[in-house]
C-alpha positions in Angstrom: -33.1 -3.6 -48.4 -31.2 -6.2 -46.4 -27.5 -5.6 -46.4 -25.2 -8.7 -46.2 -23.6 -9.3 -42.8 -19.9 -9.9 -43.3 -17.9 -12.2 -40.9 -16.1 -12.2 -38.7 -18.5 -11.1 -36.0 -17.5 -9.6 -32.6 -19.0 -7.9 -29.7 -18.6 -4.4 -28.2 -20.2 -2.6 -25.3 -22.2 0.6 -25.9 -24.3 2.8 -23.8 -28.0 3.1 -24.9 -29.9 6.4 -24.9 -31.6 5.4 -21.6 -28.2 5.0 -20.0 -28.0 1.2 -19.8 -25.0 -0.7 -21.1 -25.6 -3.2 -23.9 -23.6 -5.8 -25.8 -23.7 -5.1 -29.4 -22.8 -7.6 -32.0 -21.1 -6.2 -35.1 -19.8 -7.6 -38.4 -16.4 -7.0 -40.1 -17.5 -3.5 -41.1 -19.0 -2.6 -37.7 -22.5 -3.1 -39.0 -25.6 -4.2 -37.1 -26.2 -8.0 -37.0 -29.9 -8.7 -36.8 -30.2 -12.1 -35.1 -27.8 -11.7 -32.3 -28.7 -8.2 -31.4 -32.5 -8.9 -31.4 -31.8 -11.9 -29.2 -29.8 -9.9 -26.8 -32.4 -7.0 -26.7 -35.4 -9.3 -26.4 -34.3 -12.3 -24.4 -31.0 -11.5 -22.4 -31.5 -7.9 -21.4 -34.8 -8.4 -19.7 -33.3 -11.2 -17.7 -31.2 -8.7 -15.7 -28.1 -10.7 -16.0 -24.7 -8.9 -15.5 -23.0 -7.1 -18.4 -20.1 -9.6 -18.1 -22.4 -12.6 -18.3 -24.3 -11.1 -21.3 -21.0 -10.5 -23.1 -19.8 -14.1 -22.5 -23.0 -15.5 -24.0 -22.8 -13.2 -27.0 -19.1 -14.0 -27.6 -20.1 -17.6 -27.7 -22.8 -16.8 -30.3 -20.3 -14.9 -32.3 -17.8 -17.9 -32.3 -20.7 -20.0 -33.6 -21.6 -17.6 -36.4 -17.9 -17.3 -37.4 -17.5 -21.1 -37.4 -20.7 -21.4 -39.6 -19.3 -18.9 -42.0 -16.0 -20.7 -42.3 -17.6 -24.1 -43.0 -20.2 -22.6 -45.4 -23.3 -23.0 -43.3 -26.0 -20.3 -43.9 -27.5 -20.1 -40.3 -30.5 -18.0 -41.3 -31.4 -20.5 -44.1 -31.0 -23.4 -41.8 -33.3 -21.9 -39.1 -35.9 -20.8 -41.6 -36.2 -24.2 -43.2 -35.9 -25.8 -39.7 -33.3 -28.2 -41.0 -31.0 -27.0 -38.1 -27.8 -29.1 -37.9 -26.8 -32.7 -38.4 -25.3 -34.7 -35.6 -21.8 -34.5 -37.3 -22.1 -30.7 -37.5 -23.1 -30.4 -33.9 -20.0 -32.5 -33.0 -17.8 -30.1 -35.1 -19.5 -27.1 -33.4 -18.9 -28.3 -30.0 -15.2 -28.9 -30.8 -15.1 -25.3 -32.1 -16.6 -24.0 -28.8 -13.9 -25.7 -26.8 -11.1 -23.7 -28.5 -9.5 -20.9 -26.5 -9.6 -18.1 -29.0 -6.9 -16.2 -27.1 -4.4 -18.7 -28.2 -5.8 -19.7 -31.6 -3.0 -20.1 -34.2 -2.4 -17.2 -36.4 -2.5 -17.3 -40.3 1.3 -17.4 -40.1 1.4 -20.2 -37.6 -1.1 -22.3 -39.7 1.0 -21.9 -42.7 3.9 -23.7 -41.0 6.2 -20.9 -40.4 5.7 -21.0 -36.6 4.5 -23.9 -34.5 1.4 -22.9 -32.4 -0.5 -24.9 -29.8 -4.2 -25.0 -30.0 -5.3 -24.6 -26.4 -8.8 -25.3 -25.0 -10.9 -23.6 -22.5 -12.0 -25.2 -19.1 -15.0 -27.6 -19.2 -17.0 -25.1 -17.2 -16.5 -22.4 -19.9 -17.1 -25.0 -22.6 -20.3 -25.9 -21.0 -21.4 -22.3 -20.8 -20.5 -21.6 -24.5 -22.6 -24.8 -25.6 -25.5 -23.6 -23.5 -25.3 -20.1 -24.9 -25.3 -21.4 -28.5 -28.1 -23.9 -27.8 -30.3 -21.2 -26.3 -29.6 -18.8 -29.2 -30.4 -21.3 -31.8 -33.5 -22.5 -30.0 -34.7 -18.9 -29.7 -34.4 -18.5 -33.4 -36.0 -21.9 -34.2 -38.9 -21.3 -31.9 -39.8 -18.2 -33.7 -39.7 -20.0 -37.0 -42.0 -22.8 -35.6 -44.3 -20.2 -34.3 -44.7 -18.9 -37.8 -45.9 -22.3 -39.0 -49.6 -23.2 -39.1 -50.6 -25.8 -36.5 -52.0 -27.9 -39.4 -48.5 -28.0 -41.1 -47.5 -31.6 -41.3 -43.8 -30.6 -40.9 -44.6 -29.2 -37.3 -43.9 -32.4 -35.3 -40.6 -33.1 -37.1 -39.6 -29.5 -36.6 -40.1 -29.8 -32.9 -38.3 -33.1 -32.8 -35.2 -31.6 -34.6 -35.1 -28.8 -32.1 -35.4 -31.1 -29.1 -32.5 -33.3 -30.7 -30.3 -30.2 -31.2 -30.9 -29.1 -27.6 -29.9 -32.6 -26.3 -26.9 -32.9 -28.6 -25.5 -29.5 -27.6 -25.7 -30.3 -23.9 -24.4 -34.0 -24.2 -21.4 -35.1 -22.2 -20.4 -31.6 -21.0 -19.8 -32.2 -17.3 -17.8 -29.6 -15.4 -16.2 -31.1 -12.4 -16.5 -29.1 -9.2 -13.4 -28.6 -6.9 -14.8 -30.7 -4.0 -11.5 -30.2 -1.9 -11.8 -26.4 -1.8 -11.6 -25.1 1.8 -11.0 -22.0 3.6 -7.5 -21.3 5.3 -6.6 -23.2 8.4 -6.0 -21.2 11.7 -2.3 -20.9 11.2 -2.6 -19.5 7.6 -5.5 -17.2 8.9 -3.2 -15.8 11.6 -0.5 -15.1 8.9 -3.1 -13.4 6.8 -4.3 -11.2 9.6 -0.8 -10.1 10.5 0.0 -9.3 6.8 -3.0 -7.0 6.3 -2.3 -5.1 9.6 -1.0 -1.6 8.9 2.6 -1.3 10.1 3.2 -5.0 10.6 6.6 -6.2 9.4 5.0 -8.8 7.2 2.7 -6.4 5.4 3.7 -6.4 1.7 2.1 -3.2 0.6 3.4 0.4 0.4 2.7 2.4 3.6 0.4 4.7 1.7 -2.0 1.9 0.8 -2.0 -0.1 4.0 -5.1 1.4 5.7 -7.1 1.2 2.4 -6.0 -2.4 1.9 -6.6 -3.3 5.5 -10.3 -2.1 5.3 -10.7 -3.9 2.0 -9.3 -7.2 3.1 -11.4 -6.9 6.3 -14.5 -6.6 4.1 -13.6 -10.0 2.5 -12.5 -11.7 5.8 -15.0 -10.3 8.3 -17.8 -9.6 5.9 -17.6 -12.6 3.7 -18.5 -10.6 0.6 -17.4 -11.2 -3.0 -14.6 -9.4 -4.7 -16.7 -7.2 -6.9 -19.2 -6.5 -4.0 -16.5 -4.6 -2.1 -15.3 -2.7 -5.2 -18.9 -1.6 -5.8 -19.4 -0.1 -2.4 -20.3 3.5 -2.1 -20.1 5.8 0.8 -23.9 5.8 1.1 -23.8 1.9 1.6 -21.8 2.3 4.9 -23.6 2.6 8.3 -20.7 2.7 10.7 -22.3 4.5 13.6 -24.7 3.3 16.3 -25.2 -0.2 17.9 -25.9 -2.0 14.6 -22.9 -1.1 12.1 -23.4 -2.7 8.7 -22.9 -2.2 5.0 -25.4 -2.8 2.3 -24.5 -4.7 -1.0 -26.5 -3.1 -3.7 -27.2 -4.2 -7.3 -26.2 -1.4 -9.7 -26.2 -2.8 -13.1 -25.0 -0.3 -15.7 -24.0 2.3 -13.1 -23.1 5.6 -14.9 -20.7 6.4 -12.1 -18.6 3.3 -12.8 -16.1 4.1 -15.4 -14.1 0.9 -15.0 -13.7 -1.4 -18.0 -14.9 -4.2 -15.9 -17.6 -2.9 -13.8 -18.0 -4.1 -10.2 -21.3 -5.9 -10.6 -23.0 -7.8 -7.9 -23.9 -11.5 -8.5 -26.2 -12.0 -5.5 -29.3 -10.2 -4.3 -29.0 -6.9 -2.5 -28.4 -7.6 1.2 -27.2 -6.2 4.4 -23.9 -7.2 5.9 -23.5 -6.9 9.7 -20.0 -5.6 10.6 -17.5 -6.8 13.3 -16.1 -4.1 15.4 -12.7 -4.7 13.8 -14.1 -4.2 10.3 -16.2 -1.2 11.3 -13.1 0.4 13.0 -11.0 -0.3 9.8 -13.6 1.3 7.5 -14.1 4.3 9.7 -10.3 4.9 10.0 -9.8 4.6 6.2 -12.9 6.9 5.4 -12.1 9.6 7.9 -8.3 9.7 8.1 -6.9 8.3 4.8 -9.4 8.4 1.9 -9.7 12.2 2.1 -6.0 12.5 1.3 -6.5 10.8 -2.0 -6.5 13.2 -4.9 -10.1 13.7 -6.3 -11.7 11.5 -3.6 -14.6 14.0 -3.0 -15.6 13.5 -6.6 -16.0 9.8 -6.5 -18.9 8.1 -4.6 -17.0 4.8 -4.2 -15.4 3.7 -1.1 -12.2 2.1 -2.4 -10.0 4.3 -4.6 -6.7 4.2 -6.5 -4.2 6.9 -5.8 -5.5 8.7 -8.8 -8.9 8.9 -7.2 -10.5 6.4 -9.6 -12.6 3.4 -8.4 -10.3 0.5 -7.5 -10.1 -2.1 -10.2 -10.4 -5.9 -10.2 -6.9 -6.1 -11.8 -5.5 -4.1 -8.8 -7.1 -6.6 -6.3 -5.6 -9.4 -8.4 -2.2 -7.8 -8.0 -2.8 -7.5 -4.3 -3.6 -11.2 -4.2 -0.3 -12.0 -5.9 1.5 -9.9 -3.3 -0.2 -11.7 -0.4 0.8 -15.1 -1.9 4.4 -14.1 -1.6 4.1 -13.7 2.2 5.7 -16.7 4.1 3.0 -19.0 5.4 0.2 -17.9 3.0 -1.4 -20.6 0.7 -0.2 -20.7 -2.8 -3.7 -20.7 -4.1 -4.9 -17.8 -1.9 -7.7 -15.7 -3.4 -10.4 -13.5 -2.1 -12.9 -16.2 -2.6 -10.8 -18.3 -0.2 -11.8 -15.8 2.5 -15.5 -16.4 1.5 -15.0 -20.0 2.5 -13.3 -19.0 5.7 -16.1 -16.7 6.6 -18.6 -19.5 6.2 -16.4 -21.7 8.4 -16.3 -19.1 11.1 -20.1 -18.5 10.8 -21.0 -22.1 11.2 -18.8 -22.4 14.3 -20.4 -19.3 15.8 -23.9 -20.7 15.0 -23.0 -23.9 16.9 -21.9 -21.9 19.9 -25.2 -20.0 19.9 -27.1 -23.4 19.6 -29.0 -22.4 16.5 -31.2 -24.8 14.7 -30.2 -25.9 11.2 -33.1 -23.9 9.7 -32.2 -20.7 11.6 -28.5 -21.0 10.6 -29.4 -21.4 6.9 -31.8 -18.5 6.9 -29.4 -16.1 8.5 -26.5 -17.3 6.3 -28.6 -16.9 3.2 -29.6 -13.4 4.0 -26.1 -12.3 4.9 -24.7 -13.9 1.6 -27.4 -12.5 -0.7 -28.9 -15.9 -1.5 -32.7 -16.7 -1.5 -33.8 -17.9 1.9 -34.3 -21.5 0.7 -30.9 -21.7 -1.1 -28.6 -24.6 -0.4 -25.5 -22.8 -1.7 -24.1 -22.6 1.8 -23.2 -26.3 1.7 -20.6 -25.6 -0.9 -18.8 -23.4 1.6 -18.7 -25.8 4.6 -16.3 -28.6 3.4 -13.9 -28.0 6.3 -16.7 -28.0 8.9 -18.3 -31.2 7.4 -14.8 -32.8 7.2 -14.2 -32.1 10.9 -17.6 -33.5 11.8 -16.7 -36.6 9.8 -13.5 -36.9 11.8 -15.3 -36.6 15.0 -17.7 -39.4 14.1 -14.7 -41.5 13.0 -13.0 -40.9 16.4 -16.2 -42.0 18.3 -16.6 -45.2 16.1 -12.8 -46.0 16.7 -13.3 -45.4 20.4 -16.3 -47.7 20.6 -14.6 -50.4 18.5 -11.5 -50.3 20.9 -13.7 -50.7 23.9 -15.5 -53.6 22.3 -12.2 -55.4 21.5 -11.1 -54.9 25.1 
């Protein structure tokens, strides 16, 4: 017997019997919702995407289902009949997916007793939501098409309707990239390095945190790794002795040791990261002299801990970023990712001094950053370097033009 699924729908995270975390879609009575949960189990979970990405996609699906319930659309009937959605309905759906649900007006506000603003999400998030709903509906529709006989005269029309829906859902959703994003200049970098040094007068952190924070900031500055990659480091990932000190960024999806609400998942491929002597010394000092003083440190495998002995959270790093922004001379838009841009700037300059070929530089950079060996992602992080090259060319052209005029 099929029990009715009652909106509104929402997601929650559960741990399956085999230990993996899973994004479960529930109805208003915390009941199982067939379509979204089967899609997540069969299509998303085998793709090995992060838990956060999986939840973002399923949240978009829930937003779609809740919208359909409000406007009176029976999604299951539309899919089974392969009527899908009209152009006008797709326009309304796309508008719904643009809404920021965190600031959606309450019932009280909609009644006129309190004025509320209907905010929207960024174009990047909007594009992601549209793609998530498009893929979910297409998955359902393809199953319905698969159940049809190849001799069914409705088959060509059904495929055409699905193609139209895919095209309409992706139409005119263009997320603009920040093409002016660069790493810090040398002056700001010098301010940053002073501010993270234990004991320096500009260090904004409490003395008991300074050595831990110094090692963490050095991971971002000297190692060029992402925020979550540093927070996910375990003691076994550090190789601080010998002539080749390094750390290894691992992929540990659904790690049972990670008790944080937002787990420290790795976006890139597993990869080794060579350490500078400064970073190696900072990690060694923290691990040997300061980390053991933290209560419960022996029970945790993670490198960076709070004073309660728990794995350091992303919200704590966000607070640290805000403290760093208050240091005189630091950029107002400072983030850990800005240090990743800076690392790529410094890497490119070092490759030029070593007279590496473009192919060698790309391969080494990609391995160090956890990208595939043929990835072109490194170009996104070299805007300062390319801008300087452009200025050098402009200077040469100006010099040539001046000589010609003489």
